[in-house]
N, C-alpha and C positions, 0 to 999 in steps of 0.2 A: 556592957558587953552584949547583952541580949539585943539591945537596940541596934548595935553595929551589925550583928548577925542578920537581923530582920531587914536592915537596909541593903545589905549585900545580896540577900536572897531576892528581894524585890528588884534590884538592879539586874540580876541574872535573869529573872523572869521576863522583864521588859526586853532585854537583849535577845532572848530566845524567840520572842513573839514578833520582833521587828523583821521586816523583809530583808533578805540578804542582798548585797550589791550584785552578786552573780545572777540572781533571778531577775533583776531589773535591767540587765544588759540587753542590748538589742540583738535580734537574731543574727546568727553568723551569716556570712555571704552564701555559704553552701545551702543552709537551711532555707534562706529566702529564695534562692534559685529553684530549689525543689518545689517550694510553695507556688512560685510563679508558673512553673510548668503545669502543675496541677490545676491552677485557676484557668489557664488557657484551655487545657483539655476539657475541664468541666463546662466552660462557657461554650465550647464548640458542641459538646454532647447535648447540652440543654437547649441549644438554639439561640443563645444570647449573642453568640459571635458568628459572623459569616466565615466561610473558609478563607476569604480574602483578608478579613481582619485578623484571623488567627495566624495566617501566613506572615502578615506584617509584624505581629507581636513576636512570633517565633524568630523572625529575622533580627528584630531588635534584641531579643534575648541572646541569640547566637553572637551578636556583636559584643555584648557585655561578657559572655563566657570566654570569647577569644581574648578580650582585653585582660580578663583575670588570668588567663593562661600566660599571656605575655608578662604580666606583673610577677607571677610566680617563677617564671624562668629567669628573670633578671636578678633574683636574690633568693635568700633562704626562705623567705616568707613574705607576706604582705606587710608593708609599712602602714603606719596609721593614715598617711595621706592617700595611699592606694586604696585602703579599706574604705575610707571616707568617700572617695571618688566612686567606688563600686556601689556603695550604699546609696549615694545620691542618684546614680543611674538606675538602680533597682527601684528606688522611690518613684522616679519618673515613669518607669515602665509599669509599675503597679497602678499608678494613677491612670495611665492609658488603658490598662485592662479594665479598670472600674468604669471608665467613661464609655468604652466600647460595649461592655456588658450591660450598661444601663442607659443606652441611647434609644430605647423603645423600638428598636428595629428587630423584632423577633422573626426568625426564619422558619 
């Protein structure tokens, strides 16, 4: 009986220390969009982005935001394929921001 109680307690302890699935989930689309806007603004302020680069990135961002708006208008929420499409587009934009901010062209 004692052995069974100790085994159950150990199992509960391991389950409590394991990371939850929710915390491992990727950022939501809205959180990523806010993060991208902040990165563009920070790059412009620090001089890592030219105004032309920032304008291009903001245009790309606007295109993604308009696509999200269209997706949301066509149904009650985002489907998994729409969410995946937006995430892929945000990934691409994030890589562009990184490339522009690290291209050694300080202003």
